[in-house]
N, C-alpha and C positions, 0 to 999 in steps of 0.2 A: 811692521811685523817683527818678531823676535829674531827672525833669520838675518835681519840687516845688521845685527851686532856681532855676528859670527864670522870667522875667517871663511875664505872662499871654499876650501875643501870641506870645512865643517858644515857650511851652509848646504852644500850638495848632499852630504851624508844625512843631514837632518831632513832635507826636502825629500830625499829618497825614502827615509823612514816614514815620513808623513804620507807619502804616496802609497807605500806598502800597507800602512795602517788603513788608509781609506779604501784600498782595494780589498783588504780583508773584511772591513765592515760592509762594503758593497756586496761581497760574496755571501756574507751572512744574511744580509737583507734579502738578496735574491733567493737564497735557500729558504728563508722564512716565507717569502711570497709564494714560492713553488709549493711548499708544504701546505700553506693555507689554501692555495688554489686546488691542490689535489684533494684536500679534505672537503672543501665545498663541493667539488665535482662528485665526490663519493656520496655526500649527503643528498645532493640533488638527484643522483642516480637512484639511490636507495629509496627516496621518497617519491620517485616518479614525478619530479618537478623539473621545469625547464625555464631558464632565463631567456628572454627574447629582447631583441633590439630592432626597432623600426625607424629607419631613416625616412622621414616624411618628405624630404626633398627629392630623393631618388626612388623611393618605393622599395628599397632593399629591406628585407625582413630576415634577420638571422636568428638562429637558435641552435642548440647543441645537436650533435649527431645522435646522442643518447635519447633525446626527446623524440626525434624522428623514429628511432628504433622502437620506442614505446608503442608506436602505432604500426609497426611492422615494415617501415620503409627503410631502404638504404639511403645514405646521405645524398646521393646524386638523383634520387627519384623525386625529390621535392626541391624546386628552385627556391633560391633565397629571395623570393618576391612575395609581397603581401597578397598578390592575386592568387598565388599557388596555395597558400593556406586558406584563403577565402573560398576557394573551390572545394575545400574539404569540409566546409560547414554543412551541417544537416539542413536540408531545404526549409524545414520548419523554423530553424533558428537564424537563418541568414539575415533577414530583414531586421529582426530584433537586435542581433549582435552588431550589425553595421550601424544601426541607429544609436546604440549605446556609445560606440566609439565617436560618432559624429557629434553627439551631444557633449561628450567630454572635451573633445578638441575645440568645440565652439564656445566652451566655457559655461554651458548651461547647467552642468553638474560639477560638483567639486571633486569627485573621485571616479576612477574608472575601475569597475569590477563587473564581471559578467560570467554566468554559467552557460555553457554551450556544448554542443556535440560535434566531434570531429570524426571523419570517416577513416577507418583503418584500411590497411592494404587488402584485408580479406573481405571488405565490404561492411563489416560491423562498425558500430559507433561507440566511442568512449566519451564520457562526460568530462569536461575540463572547466576548472575555475581559473579565470584569467584576471589579473589585476596589474595596474601599471601607473606610471606617471609620465607627464609630458615635459619637455624642455622647450622653452620659448625664447625668442630674441627680445631685444629691448622694446620692440613694437608689439610684442605679444603674439607674434606669429609662431605657430608650432613648428619646431625644427626636428625634434627627435622624441621618440617615445620608447620607454623600456619598462619591462615588468617581469612577472613570474607567472608561469602556468603550472597548475597542479591537477593531476589526474584524480578525479573524485568519482570515478565509475562505481567503485565498491560502495561508497556512501550513498550514491543515488540508487543503486540496486537495493540496498537495505531500506531506504526511505520508500521506494516503490512497493516493496514487499509489505512493509508496515501499513502503507496507505491502502493497499488491496485488502489486507486483513480488516482494517477499520471499515472499509466499504462493505465487506462481506458481513461483518458483525452488525453494521447499521441496517443492511438489507434484511438480515435475519430478524432483528428487532422489529422493523417496520412490517415484516410479513406476518408476524404473530398477531392475531386479533386481540389477545389479552393486552391490558394496559401495563406497560413497563415504565417505571420511573426511578430516578436516582435523586436522593435528597441528602444534604449535609446535616450536621448535628444541629444547625440553627433552623432546620425545617425549610431551607431554600432549595428549590428544584434546580438541579444541575443538568439533567437530561431526561428525555422521555421519548417513547416511540410514537409512530403516527397514530396508532389506535388511541393513545392517551390524548393526543392533540385533538382528534376528532371528538372524543367524549367531552373533554373540557370545553371545546368549542371556542378556543382562543388561539391566536397565532402562536407558533412555536417560540418565536423570539420574545413574545410577551409572557409566556409561561416560565421560560428559563430565567432564573434570577428572582422569581417571585416566590412568595410564601403561600401556605395553605389559606391564609386569610384573604389574599388577593384572588385565589382561584376558587375556593369553595365557601368563603364567608366565615364569620367569627365562630359560629356554633360548631360547624364541622371541623374547623381548624383546631379548636381546643380539644376535640375528641382525638384527632390525629396526633396532636402534640403529646397527649398523655400516652397514646399507644407507642409513639416513638421513644418517649422517655423510658418506658418499661423495657422496650427492646434494647436500648443502649445499656441499661442496667443489667439485664440478664445475659446480654451478648450471645443470644441464641435466636434462631429463626422463630417468628411468631405468625400465627394464622388468625385471621379475623373474618367474621361475617358482618357485612355492612349493608345498609339500605341508604341509597342516595336518590333524592328526587330529581327526575329529569326536568328539562326546561318546561315541558307541558304539565308538570306536576305529578306525573305518574311515577310510582316507585320503581326503582331498579335495584336488584340484589346482587351483591358482589362478594366474592371470596378473595381475600387478599392475603398474600404471603409476603412478609417483610423479613429481609435477611441483612444482618449487620455486616459491614465491611469497612476497611480503612482505605483512604485514597490520598493521593498527593505525596510529595516528598516528606512532609511533616507527619504523615500517618494519622491524618484527621479522621474521626469517626463519621460514618455515613450509613445509608441504608439503600438497599435495592428492593423495590416493591413490584410484585406481579399481581394484578387484579383481574379476576375472571368474572364476567357477567354470568350469573347463575339464575337470572330471572326465570328462564324457561325451566330450569330444574325445579324451582319452587312451584311452578305452575303445572309441570308435567312430571310426575313421579316416575312415569314409565321410562324416562330417559336417564334416570339416576345412575344406573350401572355403567352405561357407556360413557357418560360424562365423567364419572369417577376415574375410569381408566384413562381418559384423555388428560385429566388433571395430573395423575401420577406420571404419565408420559411426559407432559410438559415440565413437571418439576425435575424429573431426571435429566432432561435436556438442559434446562436452565442451570441446574447445579453443575453439570458437566462443563458448560461453557464458563461458569464462574470459578470453578475450583481446579480445573485441569488445564494442562498445556494444550495448545491448539490441535496438534495431530491426535492426541489422545481423545480430546473432546470430539473431533471430527469422526474418528473411527467408532467411538461410542455411539454417536448420533446415527451413523450409517447402520450399525448393528441393530439399534433400537427400531429404526424405521423399516429396515429390511425384514426383520423378524415380524413386525406388526403387519406389514403388507404381504407376507407370505412369499416373498421373492427369492429366487435363487442367487441373484446378484443385485446389489445396490451400489451405484457408482456415482462419483462426483467428477464431472468432465468439464474442463475449462477450455474456452476458446481463445486462441492466440491470434489477434487481428493482424499483427505484423507479418505472420507467416500463413494466415488463412488456414489454420489447422486446429485440431483438437488434441488435448492432452488430458489423460486421466491421472489424477493425483491420489485419489482415495477409492478404495473398493472394499465392500464386505461381501463375502460369499457364504452361502449355506454350506454346512459341512458336507464334504463329498463333491463339491462343485469346484472345478478348476478355475483359478483366478484369470481374469482377462487383463488386469492392469499392466503386466510387463509388455504386452504386445500392442496395447492401445496408446501409443505415443506418436505424436506428430502425424496424426491421421488427417489428410486433406479434407477440407469442408466439402469438397466436390463428391466425396463418398456418400454424403447424406444431404443432397441439395434441397429436396423438398422438406425434409425434417428441419433443417437449419433455417429455411425460409419461414416456416411456421413459428419456430421458437424465437426468431428475431422480432416477431410481432407480439412477444411476451405472452404466448399462449401455452397451454399444456396439451399434450398429445396422448390419448389413450388408444392403443392399438391392441384390440382383443385377439386378432388373428392375423399374423403377418401374411399368410397366404391369401387373405382376402383384401389386401390393400389395393387401392385403385390403380389404374394404368399409369396415371401421372406420377406415381411414386415408384416406378419400375427400378430406377437406379438404387434408391433407398431399400426397396424390398429385396433386391439381389444381395446387397451388402449385409442385411440382417439375416438372410438365409445362410450366407456363408458363415455367420457367427452362430448358427443353429438356434436363433431366437424364435420362439413361438409367439410370445406376447410381451408387450412392454408398455410402461407408462413413463413419459418424459415431462419434466417440469422445468421451465426456464428459471435460471437464477439471475435476478435483475438488481442493478444498482443504479438508481435514478432512471435514466432513459437507456442505459447501456445493458445489453444482455451479456453477462459474464460467462455463461455456459449453461449447463443443465444437469439435473439429477435424472438418473436412469434406473428404473426398476424393471428387472428382466426375469421373465419366466422361460425356462429352457425345455421343460418336460410337458407342459400342457398350456392350453389357451386359458385366458382369464378375462372375465367380464369385469372391467374396472367400474366401480360404482362412483356415484357423485360424492359419497362420503370419503372414498379413497382419495379422490382428486382434491377435494376440499381440505382434507387433513394435511396432505403434503404441501399444497399450495399455500395454505394459511399459516401452518406451523413451521415447516422445516425445509421449504424448497430452496433456501439459500444456505442453510447451516453447514452442509458439508462441502461448500465450494472450495476448490483447491487454491493454494497459495502459489504466487509466482516465485 
């Protein structure tokens, strides 16, 4: 070293200067590390993220106090053991989450990533996305695992709300007896409702992705292609009267409305079609007026769902149905299975009628035990006179009397096999004999349209 060529005192001075320099550099490095650590801690806290470290040999599982606080726990309330965090897993997620970790540690999968729910101190659950990597010894035995947890509860809540709205829209489409279909500018079917599936008499998966040639044959396909071409050119809704031969050769008459729209991120042109079977109208002129009213009603509802935001469309639908049914109140009530209670999200009231929505929240299902049992069987209930309800309905009858209900019609809102809630049409001033036409109209056309969102 250069110090060996210096005199003794000079060597000591140079050495001391070098030590001082190294101490200064070390202090700077420590300061930088502390600053970076504080910065990362601030980022993790702000993003509700938590680094975790799992010693696979001892079972020690450590994470930050801030991450524990995100779930409402004090640092000492959760032991730094993997079993303690395992006990917080949602019962429905426990086996799946454990298996994901086992598969990763066994080398069956290349990455560890899982979405699961952890119980908060107040008993609620938060969604967490967890990812990590394992450290192994030379023999490939897992020694340690570390990773990052991210609170994704808000994202999950948004996804759930969107999924519910999609389910409700799908239920509405499938409840409408008219044929509803979506096609792109190439004439390819992108979606349709159950009525269209039943009429075409092909499986849904076989219809979607097919053209009119595959569905209706060359002659009809050419007719539809020309219609669609004129629609895209005019960019305005078009109405057509069509005759389509049934499988047995009998003619069926249809009134079809096609509406242009754009879809996808690229704004590609497409169309929405609504086809009404008007065969009986052609055969029975007597029904023309009522059928026309129903057409107009359906068009208003369809346009509302297509052109307006969800709450506006729901309120518009309730007002239309409530007015048509002559009710004092028309309500959309949703069932919350986790809490076994009802929640009203939307309500239309006849002018002069006090709203019931503010007080009809978190109503236990036990308040209407008989009614809810019937609705879970996906049926409609027409109660002309609450005072004449059978003895088995005593609890429900008393609840309705307290609400001053004289008569009501209830229609279940269904998505697949799940009853999401019900529509309620209430008469407060007089009894009403609900007709088959009343029940059919609501059940077939609108019984899910005003379903509330979570």
